[in-house]
C-alpha positions in Angstrom: 13.5 53.3 -9.4 14.1 50.1 -7.5 11.4 48.6 -5.3 12.2 47.3 -1.8 10.7 43.8 -1.2 10.7 41.9 2.1 12.4 38.8 0.6 14.3 37.7 -2.5 12.4 36.8 -5.7 13.0 33.4 -7.2 16.2 33.6 -9.3 15.1 30.8 -11.7 15.5 32.6 -15.0 11.8 33.3 -15.3 9.7 36.3 -14.2 7.0 34.1 -12.8 7.5 35.1 -9.2 4.8 37.7 -8.3 7.4 39.9 -6.7 8.6 41.0 -10.1 5.3 42.6 -10.8 5.9 45.1 -8.0 8.6 46.9 -10.0 7.7 49.2 -12.9 9.5 47.9 -16.1 12.2 50.0 -17.6 12.2 50.1 -21.4 12.8 52.6 -24.2 16.1 51.1 -25.3 17.9 52.9 -28.2 20.3 51.4 -30.7 24.0 52.1 -30.4 24.7 49.8 -33.4 23.9 49.7 -36.3 21.7 52.9 -36.2 22.8 55.1 -33.3 19.8 56.8 -31.6 17.1 54.8 -33.4 14.5 52.9 -31.4 15.6 49.3 -30.6 14.1 46.8 -33.1 13.0 44.4 -30.2 11.5 45.4 -26.9 13.5 44.9 -23.7 12.2 45.3 -20.2 14.1 45.4 -16.9 12.6 45.3 -13.4 14.7 46.2 -10.3 14.0 44.9 -6.8 16.1 45.0 -3.6 16.3 43.8 -0.1 18.5 44.8 2.8 21.4 42.8 1.4 20.9 42.4 -2.4 19.7 44.0 -5.6 17.8 42.0 -8.2 17.2 42.4 -11.9 14.4 40.8 -13.9 15.1 41.0 -17.6 12.8 40.2 -20.5 14.4 40.3 -23.9 11.6 40.0 -26.4 12.4 38.6 -29.8 10.0 38.5 -32.8 12.0 35.5 -34.1 13.1 33.5 -31.0 14.5 30.7 -33.2 17.2 33.2 -34.2 18.5 33.7 -30.6 22.2 32.8 -30.5 23.3 31.1 -27.3 26.3 28.7 -27.2 28.7 29.9 -24.6 28.7 28.0 -21.3 32.0 28.9 -19.8 32.0 31.6 -17.1 33.9 34.7 -18.1 34.3 33.6 -21.7 33.6 36.3 -24.3 29.9 36.5 -25.0 30.4 38.6 -28.1 29.1 35.9 -30.4 25.9 35.2 -28.3 22.9 37.3 -27.6 23.5 38.7 -24.1 22.5 41.4 -21.6 24.9 43.6 -19.6 24.2 45.4 -16.4 26.6 48.2 -15.6 26.5 49.6 -12.0 28.4 52.7 -11.0 27.9 52.3 -7.3 29.8 55.5 -6.4 28.0 57.5 -9.1 31.3 59.0 -10.2 30.8 58.5 -13.9 34.2 56.7 -14.2 34.1 53.3 -12.7 31.5 50.5 -12.9 30.9 46.9 -12.2 29.8 44.9 -15.3 27.6 41.8 -15.1 26.7 39.9 -18.3 24.3 37.0 -18.8 23.3 35.1 -22.0 20.2 33.1 -22.7 21.8 30.0 -21.2 22.4 31.8 -17.9 26.2 32.0 -18.5 27.9 34.7 -16.5 30.7 37.1 -17.3 31.8 40.0 -15.2 34.5 42.6 -14.8 35.2 46.2 -13.8 35.4 49.4 -15.9 38.2 51.4 -14.3 38.8 55.1 -14.9 36.7 55.2 -18.2 39.7 56.6 -20.0 39.8 54.9 -23.4 38.5 52.0 -25.4 36.9 49.1 -23.5 40.0 47.0 -23.9 42.2 49.6 -22.2 40.0 50.2 -19.2 38.1 46.9 -18.7 39.4 44.5 -16.1 37.9 41.0 -16.9 40.0 39.5 -14.1 37.6 40.7 -11.4 35.2 38.0 -10.4 32.2 39.0 -8.3 29.8 36.9 -6.3 26.4 37.0 -7.9 23.6 34.7 -9.1 22.0 34.4 -12.5 19.7 32.1 -14.5 18.0 32.5 -17.9 15.4 30.8 -20.0 14.5 30.9 -23.7 10.8 31.6 -24.0 8.3 31.6 -26.9 8.6 35.4 -27.1 12.4 35.8 -26.6 14.4 35.1 -23.4 14.3 36.1 -19.7 17.0 36.3 -17.1 17.1 36.9 -13.3 20.1 38.3 -11.6 20.9 38.8 -7.9 23.9 40.8 -6.7 24.9 41.2 -3.0 25.6 44.7 -2.0 28.9 43.5 -0.6 30.0 42.5 -4.1 29.6 46.2 -5.1 31.6 47.3 -2.0 28.5 49.1 -1.0 27.5 49.7 2.7 24.5 51.3 4.2 23.1 54.6 3.1 19.8 56.3 3.4 19.9 58.2 0.1 21.4 56.0 -2.6 22.1 57.2 -6.2 23.8 54.9 -8.6 24.8 55.3 -12.2 23.1 52.5 -14.1 23.3 51.4 -17.7 21.9 48.4 -19.5 23.1 46.9 -22.8 21.4 44.3 -24.9 23.1 42.5 -27.8 21.0 40.8 -30.5 23.5 38.7 -32.5 21.2 37.8 -35.4 20.9 41.5 -36.2 24.3 42.6 -35.0 22.4 45.1 -32.9 23.5 46.7 -29.6 20.8 48.5 -27.6 21.3 50.8 -24.7 19.3 52.3 -21.9 
């Protein structure tokens, strides 16, 4: 559950802003690859905050061997498939078919797109041409890497509502292990 805060946390790629501590961390990621359903080999935590205008994600990707973190891509919307990275999938209409996708790597590089219709493989229903307005930053740390993400509600074509339910998925890719973890 997201926590409402009076103002935006610092989006500097660290989780040093005390506002992040107001949100309960989400964890318990499971492998999709290579061993579907098994616990993730590295811990991941996500914290969610929001204000009247934006939603914020604080991500901590722990890594027992941070020297093995792979991060080389610096071009926006370039494939991050060869880097460690983290994806946020938001189904703002909670229809189970469409979603906004936001990716960030340990260098803070952004990629985004839309999942439309959820009909077939990712390549058939993923629109990488969509470019949303959002903010991200990341930092490699002694125990892995962290990222902060801020997304305006207008980017999600979301207006006011008193009882909001979104579909939400998180994916973490650990390149050194060819591991994909889901929550």
